[in-house]
C-alpha positions as CSV (number, residue, x, y, z in Angstrom):
1,M,-7.9,19.5,-12.6
2,T,-5.0,19.4,-15.0
3,F,-2.9,16.3,-15.5
4,K,0.6,16.3,-16.8
5,A,3.4,13.9,-17.8
6,P,5.4,11.8,-16.9
7,D,2.6,9.4,-16.0
8,S,0.0,8.6,-18.6
9,L,-3.3,10.3,-18.3
10,S,-5.1,7.0,-17.3
11,E,-2.4,6.3,-14.6
12,Q,-2.9,9.8,-13.2
13,I,-6.7,9.4,-13.1
14,A,-6.2,6.0,-11.5
15,H,-4.0,7.5,-8.9
16,Y,-6.5,10.2,-8.1
17,L,-9.4,7.7,-7.7
18,A,-7.2,5.3,-5.7
19,E,-6.4,8.1,-3.2
20,R,-10.1,8.8,-2.7
21,I,-10.7,5.1,-2.2
22,I,-7.8,4.6,0.2
23,R,-8.9,7.6,2.3
24,G,-12.5,6.3,2.4
25,E,-14.0,9.2,0.4
26,L,-15.3,6.6,-2.0
27,K,-17.0,3.9,0.1
28,P,-17.0,0.1,-0.3
29,A,-19.5,-1.0,-3.0
30,E,-20.0,2.6,-4.2
31,R,-20.4,2.9,-7.9
32,I,-17.9,5.0,-9.8
33,Q,-19.8,6.6,-12.6
34,E,-17.6,7.2,-15.7
35,Q,-19.5,10.2,-16.9
36,K,-19.2,12.0,-13.5
37,V,-15.5,11.4,-13.4
38,T,-15.1,12.5,-17.0
39,Q,-16.9,15.8,-16.3
40,A,-15.2,16.4,-12.9
41,L,-11.7,15.9,-14.2
42,N,-12.3,17.2,-17.8
43,V,-10.8,14.1,-19.4
44,S,-12.0,11.6,-22.0
45,R,-14.3,8.7,-21.2
46,G,-11.8,6.4,-22.7
47,S,-9.1,7.5,-20.3
48,V,-11.4,7.0,-17.4
49,R,-12.2,3.5,-18.6
50,E,-8.5,2.7,-18.8
51,A,-8.0,4.1,-15.3
52,L,-10.8,1.8,-14.0
53,L,-9.1,-1.2,-15.5
54,I,-5.9,-0.2,-13.8
55,L,-7.8,0.0,-10.5
56,E,-9.4,-3.4,-11.1
57,R,-5.9,-4.8,-11.5
58,R,-4.9,-3.2,-8.2
59,H,-7.9,-4.7,-6.4
60,L,-9.6,-1.4,-5.6
61,V,-12.6,-1.7,-8.0
62,T,-14.6,-4.5,-9.4
63,I,-16.0,-4.1,-13.0
64,L,-19.2,-6.0,-13.7
65,A,-20.9,-6.3,-17.1
66,R,-23.8,-3.9,-17.4
67,R,-23.3,-2.7,-13.8
68,G,-20.1,-0.7,-14.2
69,A,-17.3,-0.2,-11.7
70,H,-17.8,-0.4,-8.0
71,V,-15.3,0.1,-5.1
72,T,-14.3,-3.3,-3.8
73,E,-15.6,-4.3,-0.4
74,L,-13.5,-4.9,2.6
75,D,-14.5,-8.0,4.6
76,E,-12.7,-10.4,6.9
77,H,-11.9,-13.0,4.2
78,N,-10.3,-10.4,1.9
79,V,-8.4,-8.7,4.7
80,R,-6.9,-11.9,6.0
81,S,-6.1,-13.2,2.5
82,L,-4.3,-9.9,1.7
83,C,-2.3,-9.7,4.9
84,T,-1.2,-13.4,4.6
85,L,0.0,-12.9,1.1
86,M,1.7,-9.5,1.7
87,G,3.5,-11.0,4.7
88,E,5.1,-13.6,2.4
89,L,6.0,-10.9,-0.2
90,Y,7.5,-8.6,2.4
91,T,9.6,-11.5,3.7
92,L,11.0,-12.2,0.3
93,L,12.0,-8.5,-0.1
94,G,13.4,-8.3,3.4
95,N,15.5,-11.4,2.9
96,A,16.8,-10.1,-0.4
97,V,18.1,-6.9,1.2
98,A,19.7,-9.0,4.0
99,Q,21.4,-11.2,1.4
100,H,22.6,-8.5,-0.9
101,W,23.5,-5.4,1.0
102,R,27.3,-4.8,0.9
103,N,28.1,-1.5,2.6
104,D,26.5,1.2,4.8
105,G,25.6,3.2,1.6
106,D,23.2,0.4,0.6
107,L,21.2,1.0,3.8
108,L,21.0,4.8,3.5
109,P,17.6,4.7,1.7
110,F,16.1,2.8,4.5
111,L,17.5,5.1,7.2
112,A,16.1,8.1,5.2
113,I,12.7,6.4,5.1
114,Q,12.9,5.8,8.9
115,Q,13.6,9.5,9.4
116,R,10.6,10.5,7.3
117,L,8.3,8.1,9.1
118,T,9.4,9.6,12.4
119,A,8.7,13.1,11.1
120,A,5.2,12.0,9.8
121,F,4.5,10.4,13.2
122,E,5.4,13.6,15.0
123,R,3.1,15.6,12.8
124,Q,0.4,12.9,13.0
125,D,0.3,12.9,9.2
126,I,-1.4,9.6,8.4
127,R,-1.3,10.0,4.7
128,A,2.4,10.7,4.5
129,F,3.1,7.9,7.0
130,V,1.2,5.3,4.9
131,E,2.9,6.4,1.7
132,D,6.4,6.2,3.3
133,S,5.5,2.8,4.9
134,F,5.3,1.4,1.4
135,S,8.4,3.3,0.2
136,V,10.3,0.7,2.2
137,M,9.4,-2.1,-0.2
138,R,10.3,0.0,-3.2
139,A,13.7,0.7,-1.7
140,A,14.1,-3.1,-1.5
141,Y,13.2,-3.8,-5.1
142,P,16.8,-3.4,-6.5
143,F,18.1,-6.0,-4.0
144,A,15.5,-8.6,-5.1
145,N,16.0,-7.8,-8.8
146,N,12.8,-9.7,-9.5
147,P,10.3,-7.9,-11.9
148,Y,7.5,-10.4,-11.2
149,L,7.8,-9.9,-7.4
150,Q,7.9,-6.1,-8.0
151,E,4.8,-6.1,-10.2
152,T,2.8,-8.3,-7.8
153,V,3.6,-6.1,-4.8
154,E,2.8,-2.9,-6.7
155,N,-0.6,-4.2,-7.7
156,L,-1.4,-5.3,-4.2
157,Q,0.0,-2.2,-2.4
158,P,-3.0,0.1,-2.9
159,A,-5.3,-2.4,-1.3
160,M,-3.0,-2.8,1.6
161,S,-2.6,1.0,1.9
162,R,-6.4,1.2,2.0
163,A,-6.7,-1.3,4.9
164,Y,-3.8,0.3,6.8
165,Y,-5.1,3.8,6.4
166,L,-8.5,2.7,7.8
167,A,-6.8,1.2,10.9
168,L,-4.7,4.3,11.5
169,D,-7.6,6.7,10.8
170,Q,-9.8,5.1,13.4
171,R,-7.0,4.9,15.9
172,K,-7.1,1.1,16.0
173,A,-3.4,1.2,15.0
174,N,-0.6,3.4,16.3
175,M,2.1,4.8,14.0
176,N,4.6,4.3,16.8
177,D,4.0,0.5,16.6
178,F,5.2,0.5,13.0
179,L,8.3,2.6,13.9
180,V,9.2,0.0,16.5
181,L,8.7,-2.8,14.0
182,F,10.8,-1.0,11.4
183,A,13.6,-0.6,13.8
184,S,13.5,-4.3,14.6
185,L,13.4,-5.1,10.9
186,L,16.4,-3.0,10.2
187,E,18.4,-4.7,13.0
188,A,17.5,-8.1,11.5
189,V,18.5,-7.0,8.0
190,V,21.8,-5.6,9.2
191,A,22.5,-8.9,11.0
192,R,21.4,-10.9,7.9
193,D,19.1,-12.8,10.2
194,Q,16.5,-14.2,7.8
195,Q,14.6,-16.1,10.5
196,R,14.2,-13.0,12.5
197,I,13.0,-11.1,9.5
198,R,10.3,-13.7,8.9
199,T,9.3,-13.6,12.6
200,V,9.1,-9.7,12.7
201,L,7.2,-9.4,9.5
202,G,4.9,-12.3,10.4
203,E,4.0,-10.8,13.7
204,Y,3.5,-7.4,12.1
205,C,1.1,-8.7,9.4
206,Q,-0.9,-10.7,11.9
207,R,-1.2,-7.7,14.2
208,S,-2.1,-5.4,11.2
209,C,-4.8,-7.8,10.1
210,E,-6.4,-7.8,13.6
211,L,-6.3,-4.0,13.7
212,V,-7.9,-3.6,10.3
213,L,-10.6,-6.0,11.3
214,A,-11.2,-4.1,14.5
215,A,-11.5,-0.9,12.4
216,L,-13.9,-2.5,10.0
217,A,-16.1,-3.6,12.9
218,T,-16.6,0.0,14.0
219,A,-16.7,1.6,10.5
């Protein structure tokens, strides 16, 4: 495999490994051996180590002294903790858009994402659907204009993607449910109804949590 700019080599390696973890190709608690990654990708061991540190920051691997890097485990406590926190962060982003959008042009990125989600649903393309689900928050970043919020969400997003992918892959969750939620969320944003935004996102995160736990129970 050949990696190129603009991302740094370690970021690209981290993205490659993250995709394998999110899709379940690398299992919970599985050890990621630096030498095997180095040989498989034809990259330096130093770059792989940097990539693993990035993945640790993004809550996909745990690095233990003398034991190396292991894929983080998914359990009920971790899933509930993650969903609760992400619900609050999503609400902050949703409220920021509601407060600061000024004209129809400001909402075009969200409408474009809605169209892509619909297309992914029609193709039953889980990977594309999950990726575009998280494009929503990135479209909201400029409205929040908060680098600390953005960094926190970006570091947690891979872990949430992993949980969401599991639920969809095992058919515990339905892509159409998310489309209905997104339509309700857009309506609340257009109306600048912050209480409705909190209610919609709170119900979504609670439902998502239960679906992920159901998927874990049968994994």
